[in-house]
N, C-alpha and C positions, 0 to 999 in steps of 0.2 A: 386294543381300544380305539386306536386311531383309524384302523381299517373299518371298524364297525361304524364309527362316526361319519366317515366319508361315504359309507354305503347308503345311509339314510336319505340324504338329499338326492342321490341319484335315483332312488326308488320312488321318490315322490313325483306325482304327475305334474307336468309343466305345460302351461298354455303354449300353443303354437304361436309363432311371431305375429301372425295376422290377427289372432284373438287378443294377444297381449297389447297390440297396438290400439285396439278398441278400449281396453281398460285404461290405458294411458290417456286416450282421448277423453274418457269420462272423468279422469282425475284432474287433468290439466285444464281442459276447456269447459267441462260441465261442473267441475269442482264438487263432485259427489263426496259424501262423507266416507270415512275410512270403513265403517261397518257396511255401508251399501256396496262399496267396491269389493269388500271381502265376499259378500253374498253373491254378487254378480260374477266374481271370479270362480266361485264354486259352481255356479250354474253353468258357466261356459266350459268348465272342466267336464261336467256331466254331458254336455252337448258334444264336446270333442270325443269323449269316450264312445258315445253311441255311434257317431259317424265313423270312427275308426273301426268299430266292431262290424259295422255293415259295409265297410269299404266305400263310403260315400264322401265325395269332396263337398265340404259344407256349402260353398256358394251355389252348388248345383242341387242342393237338397230340395225335395218337393214337399208340399203340404202333407201328403200322405205319409211320408217318412217322418216329418215332424210330429204328426199325430201319434204315430207308432212309438216315438221316443217319449212323448208325454205319457203314453200308456205304460211304458217301462217304469217311469218314475212312480206312477200310482201303484204298480205291482210291487215295487220295492218298499212301499209303505210311507212314501213321502207325504207330508201333510198338505192339504189344499193350499194353505198360505205359502208354503215353500215352493209348490208347483207354480203358483201365481208369480212369485219372484223370479223363478227360472224362466217362465215365458216372457216376463218383462225384459230380462237380460237378453234372451234370444231375439226377441222382436227388435230391441234396440240395435243389436249387432247387424241384423239383416237390413234394417233401415239405413244404418250408417254405410253399409256396403252399397246400398242402392244409390245413395247420394254420390258415391264415388263412381257410379256407372258400372259396377261389377255384376249387377243383376237387375232384371226388369220389374219383378214383383216380390213382395215380402211373403215368404211361405208361411210365416207365423200369423199373418193377419187372418182373422176369423177363427183362430183356435182359442178357446176359452178354458180357463182352469176349472177344475171341479168345484162345485159350490161347497163352501165350508159351513158346517152347522153353526148357526148363530147361538152363542152362549146366552143363557137366560140372565137378565139383569139381577144383580144381587140386592136383596132387600133385607132390612133388619126385621126381626120378629117384633110384634107389637110391644112386648114387654121391654125389649132392648131399646126401641125408639122412645118409649116413655121414660126409661131410666136415663137416657141421654138428655132428654128435654128437661127432666125434673132435677138433674144433678146440679147443685150449686157450684158456680164457677169460681167465686171468690173464696179465699181461704186465709186463715191467720197463720198457717204453717210457714215459717220463714223460708224453708227450702223451696216451697212452691211459690210463695209470694215473690221470691227473687226471680222467678221466671215470668214476671209481669202478669200476675193474676190479681189485678186491682179490681175494686168494685165496678169501676167504669167499664173495664175490659170484659169483666164477667157479665155485666148487663148487656153489653154489645153482643157477646157470643151467644147469650141466651136468646136474644131477639133473632139472631141469624138462624139458630137451630129451629126456632118456632116457625119462621117463614119458610125455610127449606122443607121442613117436614109437614107443616100445617097448610102450606099453599102450593107445594110442589114446584117451587121456582128453580130454574136453572141457575148455575153459579153466576153466569154473565148477567142474567136478568136481575138477580139480587144485588150484585155489586154495581149495577147501573142505576139503582134507585137513588133519587135525590131526596133531600130532606123536605122539599116542598115542590109543588107543581109550578113549572114556569115554561116559557116558550121553547127553550132548548133541552128540556128534561127528557131523558130516555125513559124514565119511569119514576113513580112516586107512590106513596101509600096515603090513601084518604082515610084517616082515622075515624072521623064521624060516620063515614059510609061503610067502614070495615071492608075496604076494597084496595087491592094492590093493582096498579096499572103498570104493565111492563112491556118492554120491547123485546120480542122473541126472535127466533130464527127467521131469516128472510125478511127482517124489518117489519114483522107483523105484530101489531099491538093487540093485547088482550087484557081483560080484567079478571082477576080471580078473588074470591072471598078470603078474608083474613079472619081467623078464628079468635075467640075470646082470649085464649091463653097468649096468642101472638100479639094481640092488641095490648094486653097488659105488659108483656115483655118489651114491646116497642115504646110504650109510654115511660117505662122505667129507664130504658136506654136513652131516650130523648132528654130526660131530666139530667142525665150525667154526661151527655154528649159534649156540652160546652167545655168540659174538662180536657177533652182531647182534640176537638176540631180546630183547625187553623182558621183564622179570620177570613171570612168570605168563602170558605169551603162549602160546597153544596151537596157533597156526597152524604147519603144517609149513614153509611158505615165507613168509619175512618180508622186509620191505623194509629199507632202511638205517636207517629210524626204529625198527625193531624190531617193527613191527605187521604184520598180515597183508598180503601182497602183493595189489595190486589189478590188474584186467585191463590198464589202460593202461600201468602200469609193466612188466608182463610183455611186452606187445606191443613196447614200445620196446626192452627188453633183447634180445628174440629177434631183432628186425630188425638191431640193431647187431651181434650175434653172427654173423648170417648174412652181413652185409657183410664182417666180418673174415675169415670163412671163404671168401670169394670167390664166394659164390653170386650168380648174375646176375639173380635175381628177388626180388620182395618176398616175404618169408616172414612168415606170421602163424601163431598157434597152431593154428588149425583146419586149416591146410595140413599140419601134422604128423599130425593125426588122419586126414586123407585119405590121406597117404602110408602110414601104418600099415595102413589097410584095403586100399589098392591093392596094396602089396607083399606083404601076407599072402595076398591072393587070387591073385596071380600065382604064388606059391610053392605054395599048398595046393589052390587051386580049390574050397575048401569054403565056399560062400556062406553056409550056415546057421551055421557056426561064426563067421564074420566078423560076422554079424548079432548073435549072442549077445555077442560081445566088445565091439561098439560100443554095445550097448544099444538097438538099433532095435526099435520095437514092431512094425513091418511089414517083411517081407523086401523089399518093393518099394522101400523107402528104400535098402536095401543094394545092390540090383541096379544102381544107377548105377555102381558100381565095376566091374561086368562090362564096361561100355563103356570105362572106362579101361584095363582089362585087354586088351580087343580092340585099342585104340589102340596099346598097348605091343607086342602081337604083330604088328600091322601094320607098325610101325616096324622091328621085328627082321626081318620078311620083306623089306621094301623094301631094307634094308641088306645082307642076307645072301644072299638067293636069287638064283641067276644068271638066272632068268627073270622077276624082279620088274620090271625096267625094260625096256621095249620098245626094241629097236634098230631103226633104219630099215632097211627091206629093201634087200638088195644089188641094185645095178642093173648 
């Protein structure tokens, strides 16, 4: 047993001293996280193995050889993200050697990882979004009430869901709203005008409409807000401590509400923004209007929702059209 145990470490690949010195540099001087160091170590082990296989001294490696080694990673089935991490580690190593005067040019410069397919945003079905918005948050159940489901908190959560889904706000935009407009306000809701004024990405301001259901939910929350808000607190949405609600608190409340509403999937705030865009596009087909409402700088960012819309249409077709499913030919 002892012999077998001692054989395992000997068979495991080990970084050459000059590569291990780079990892120590990242750990001590750059203070990289342990997970990042582990990924970089694995990437350097791959680089070392390729160089040894080709009989190449790493400081003398050429861009052509580096490209060939990237190609090997692709043929081995490594994901684009993993290849990108490997290239980042390799580039950092050669840059470090360059600062030490060991080479004149970085052979990794100009080598780009393969493009990873962008996953489609996840959106709720219309029925799921409605179930979440319509589900009462307050309850008389002592087991649930003990988890801070008071009428005030339920009203706050309902108003949050209505704004996220009804106006497509980002979580930072929603939590940046103040209870009233003032000189230093990042955002606010104009109830008489049924408009939310928010500060979006790139410090760009935009105004979005607020629907009837959201207005009613906001008025219900504002009536109960004094029960929670600390004196002088300007945030529209406050926590149990009376101060501005923070993202982690909002995420936890939303997920709990989704579970109580019987939704079978993990729900996060941005999913409601995706649902807003997808459902609006399904109903209107107006991509430019959806772009304006979301505050996207480029319409190419908004176009991803056309793919969601096509997926929705494809599901409707598969479920409803008599020729959607092929029947086996009669014999």
